A tleap script that builds the chain and sets N, CA, C and O, in Angstrom:
source leaprc.protein.ff14SB
mol = sequence {
  NMET ASP GLN GLU LYS VAL GLY LYS PHE ILE
  ALA ARG LEU ARG ARG GLU ARG GLY MET THR
  GLN GLU LYS LEU GLY GLU ARG LEU GLY VAL
  THR ASN LYS THR VAL SER ARG TRP GLU THR
  GLY SER PHE CTHR
}
set mol.1.N position { 115.599 10.924 -16.874 }
set mol.1.CA position { 115.539 11.371 -18.267 }
set mol.1.C position { 114.962 12.777 -18.323 }
set mol.1.O position { 114.055 13.129 -17.568 }
set mol.2.N position { 115.502 13.563 -19.225 }
set mol.2.CA position { 114.916 14.885 -19.396 }
set mol.2.C position { 113.859 14.854 -20.502 }
set mol.2.O position { 113.726 13.862 -21.219 }
set mol.3.N position { 113.123 15.934 -20.628 }
set mol.3.CA position { 111.998 15.981 -21.562 }
set mol.3.C position { 112.431 15.730 -23.002 }
set mol.3.O position { 111.717 15.068 -23.755 }
set mol.4.N position { 113.576 16.246 -23.387 }
set mol.4.CA position { 114.044 16.053 -24.761 }
set mol.4.C position { 114.346 14.579 -25.037 }
set mol.4.O position { 114.000 14.065 -26.101 }
set mol.5.N position { 114.977 13.909 -24.100 }
set mol.5.CA position { 115.297 12.491 -24.278 }
set mol.5.C position { 114.039 11.642 -24.340 }
set mol.5.O position { 113.943 10.715 -25.144 }
set mol.6.N position { 113.077 11.964 -23.490 }
set mol.6.CA position { 111.811 11.219 -23.486 }
set mol.6.C position { 111.119 11.386 -24.833 }
set mol.6.O position { 110.629 10.416 -25.410 }
set mol.7.N position { 111.082 12.619 -25.331 }
set mol.7.CA position { 110.452 12.891 -26.620 }
set mol.7.C position { 111.102 12.144 -27.761 }
set mol.7.O position { 110.416 11.584 -28.616 }
set mol.8.N position { 112.429 12.131 -27.779 }
set mol.8.CA position { 113.148 11.409 -28.823 }
set mol.8.C position { 112.890 9.911 -28.728 }
set mol.8.O position { 112.791 9.224 -29.745 }
set mol.9.N position { 112.781 9.414 -27.508 }
set mol.9.CA position { 112.502 7.995 -27.283 }
set mol.9.C position { 111.120 7.629 -27.821 }
set mol.9.O position { 110.963 6.631 -28.524 }
set mol.10.N position { 110.128 8.442 -27.486 }
set mol.10.CA position { 108.762 8.201 -27.974 }
set mol.10.C position { 108.734 8.228 -29.504 }
set mol.10.O position { 108.153 7.346 -30.135 }
set mol.11.N position { 109.364 9.245 -30.093 }
set mol.11.CA position { 109.366 9.382 -31.554 }
set mol.11.C position { 110.051 8.188 -32.216 }
set mol.11.O position { 109.566 7.671 -33.222 }
set mol.12.N position { 111.181 7.749 -31.651 }
set mol.12.CA position { 111.912 6.624 -32.236 }
set mol.12.C position { 111.078 5.348 -32.203 }
set mol.12.O position { 110.990 4.629 -33.198 }
set mol.13.N position { 110.470 5.073 -31.061 }
set mol.13.CA position { 109.652 3.867 -30.951 }
set mol.13.C position { 108.450 3.922 -31.890 }
set mol.13.O position { 108.099 2.925 -32.522 }
set mol.14.N position { 107.827 5.083 -31.976 }
set mol.14.CA position { 106.663 5.245 -32.860 }
set mol.14.C position { 107.060 4.986 -34.307 }
set mol.14.O position { 106.357 4.278 -35.029 }
set mol.15.N position { 108.173 5.552 -34.729 }
set mol.15.CA position { 108.628 5.369 -36.116 }
set mol.15.C position { 109.025 3.920 -36.390 }
set mol.15.O position { 108.732 3.388 -37.461 }
set mol.16.N position { 109.688 3.284 -35.432 }
set mol.16.CA position { 110.088 1.882 -35.604 }
set mol.16.C position { 108.877 0.985 -35.823 }
set mol.16.O position { 108.960 -0.032 -36.510 }
set mol.17.N position { 107.771 1.367 -35.241 }
set mol.17.CA position { 106.539 0.584 -35.379 }
set mol.17.C position { 105.675 1.041 -36.545 }
set mol.17.O position { 104.580 0.522 -36.762 }
set mol.18.N position { 106.178 2.020 -37.293 }
set mol.18.CA position { 105.478 2.484 -38.482 }
set mol.18.C position { 104.173 3.212 -38.191 }
set mol.18.O position { 103.233 3.167 -38.984 }
set mol.19.N position { 104.127 3.880 -37.049 }
set mol.19.CA position { 102.903 4.574 -36.657 }
set mol.19.C position { 103.031 6.072 -36.896 }
set mol.19.O position { 104.110 6.652 -36.770 }
set mol.20.N position { 101.906 6.682 -37.243 }
set mol.20.CA position { 101.864 8.141 -37.322 }
set mol.20.C position { 101.553 8.677 -35.925 }
set mol.20.O position { 101.146 7.932 -35.034 }
set mol.21.N position { 101.751 9.973 -35.756 }
set mol.21.CA position { 101.378 10.588 -34.486 }
set mol.21.C position { 99.880 10.440 -34.261 }
set mol.21.O position { 99.430 10.257 -33.129 }
set mol.22.N position { 99.117 10.520 -35.331 }
set mol.22.CA position { 97.667 10.384 -35.226 }
set mol.22.C position { 97.279 8.983 -34.731 }
set mol.22.O position { 96.441 8.849 -33.839 }
set mol.23.N position { 97.890 7.942 -35.311 }
set mol.23.CA position { 97.567 6.563 -34.905 }
set mol.23.C position { 97.980 6.307 -33.456 }
set mol.23.O position { 97.246 5.667 -32.704 }
set mol.24.N position { 99.149 6.805 -33.065 }
set mol.24.CA position { 99.580 6.624 -31.682 }
set mol.24.C position { 98.620 7.339 -30.737 }
set mol.24.O position { 98.253 6.803 -29.691 }
set mol.25.N position { 98.222 8.536 -31.107 }
set mol.25.CA position { 97.271 9.280 -30.294 }
set mol.25.C position { 95.960 8.544 -30.130 }
set mol.25.O position { 95.398 8.506 -29.035 }
set mol.26.N position { 95.464 7.956 -31.216 }
set mol.26.CA position { 94.214 7.194 -31.149 }
set mol.26.C position { 94.340 6.031 -30.178 }
set mol.26.O position { 93.431 5.772 -29.389 }
set mol.27.N position { 95.470 5.330 -30.235 }
set mol.27.CA position { 95.673 4.166 -29.353 }
set mol.27.C position { 95.773 4.563 -27.888 }
set mol.27.O position { 95.390 3.804 -26.997 }
set mol.28.N position { 96.300 5.780 -27.648 }
set mol.28.CA position { 96.486 6.233 -26.273 }
set mol.28.C position { 95.343 7.108 -25.771 }
set mol.28.O position { 95.291 7.449 -24.589 }
set mol.29.N position { 94.427 7.471 -26.668 }
set mol.29.CA position { 93.300 8.297 -26.275 }
set mol.29.C position { 93.636 9.770 -26.132 }
set mol.29.O position { 93.020 10.482 -25.339 }
set mol.30.N position { 94.625 10.229 -26.910 }
set mol.30.CA position { 95.002 11.642 -26.916 }
set mol.30.C position { 95.039 12.127 -28.362 }
set mol.30.O position { 94.926 11.323 -29.287 }
set mol.31.N position { 95.193 13.421 -28.561 }
set mol.31.CA position { 95.255 13.964 -29.916 }
set mol.31.C position { 96.661 13.834 -30.482 }
set mol.31.O position { 97.629 13.622 -29.752 }
set mol.32.N position { 96.749 13.969 -31.823 }
set mol.32.CA position { 98.065 13.941 -32.448 }
set mol.32.C position { 98.888 15.155 -32.023 }
set mol.32.O position { 100.117 15.090 -32.013 }
set mol.33.N position { 98.237 16.246 -31.676 }
set mol.33.CA position { 98.964 17.426 -31.188 }
set mol.33.C position { 99.643 17.135 -29.856 }
set mol.33.O position { 100.743 17.621 -29.592 }
set mol.34.N position { 98.985 16.345 -29.022 }
set mol.34.CA position { 99.574 15.957 -27.746 }
set mol.34.C position { 100.818 15.101 -27.976 }
set mol.34.O position { 101.844 15.299 -27.325 }
set mol.35.N position { 100.723 14.155 -28.898 }
set mol.35.CA position { 101.874 13.307 -29.220 }
set mol.35.C position { 103.017 14.184 -29.742 }
set mol.35.O position { 104.175 13.979 -29.377 }
set mol.36.N position { 102.699 15.141 -30.579 }
set mol.36.CA position { 103.715 16.053 -31.103 }
set mol.36.C position { 104.396 16.824 -29.972 }
set mol.36.O position { 105.614 16.998 -29.976 }
set mol.37.N position { 103.603 17.281 -29.012 }
set mol.37.CA position { 104.177 18.012 -27.877 }
set mol.37.C position { 105.110 17.104 -27.066 }
set mol.37.O position { 106.178 17.528 -26.624 }
set mol.38.N position { 104.689 15.859 -26.882 }
set mol.38.CA position { 105.554 14.918 -26.169 }
set mol.38.C position { 106.883 14.761 -26.891 }
set mol.38.O position { 107.948 14.798 -26.276 }
set mol.39.N position { 106.805 14.584 -28.208 }
set mol.39.CA position { 108.017 14.316 -28.975 }
set mol.39.C position { 108.957 15.513 -29.048 }
set mol.39.O position { 110.167 15.344 -29.194 }
set mol.40.N position { 108.412 16.711 -28.950 }
set mol.40.CA position { 109.260 17.903 -28.986 }
set mol.40.C position { 109.670 18.348 -27.603 }
set mol.40.O position { 110.424 19.310 -27.454 }
set mol.41.N position { 109.174 17.649 -26.580 }
set mol.41.CA position { 109.528 18.005 -25.208 }
set mol.41.C position { 108.744 19.172 -24.666 }
set mol.41.O position { 109.140 19.770 -23.665 }
set mol.42.N position { 107.641 19.510 -25.303 }
set mol.42.CA position { 106.803 20.627 -24.852 }
set mol.42.C position { 105.639 20.093 -24.026 }
set mol.42.O position { 104.501 20.075 -24.494 }
set mol.43.N position { 105.917 19.660 -22.812 }
set mol.43.CA position { 104.889 19.054 -21.970 }
set mol.43.C position { 103.973 20.065 -21.332 }
set mol.43.O position { 102.884 19.709 -20.881 }
set mol.44.N position { 104.377 21.303 -21.281 }
set mol.44.CA position { 103.554 22.316 -20.601 }
set mol.44.C position { 102.638 23.007 -21.553 }
set mol.44.O position { 101.877 23.886 -21.148 }
savepdb mol mol.pdb
quit
């Protein structure tokens, strides 16, 4: 999978579960900005 596909996958699953980026970040121990970077494919 490339970064864009991974990001879209994360975003889709998060939305299906009714979670905000902030809530997902809290559950994973990262910031909402990190989740946003994942979803946009900006891992660096």
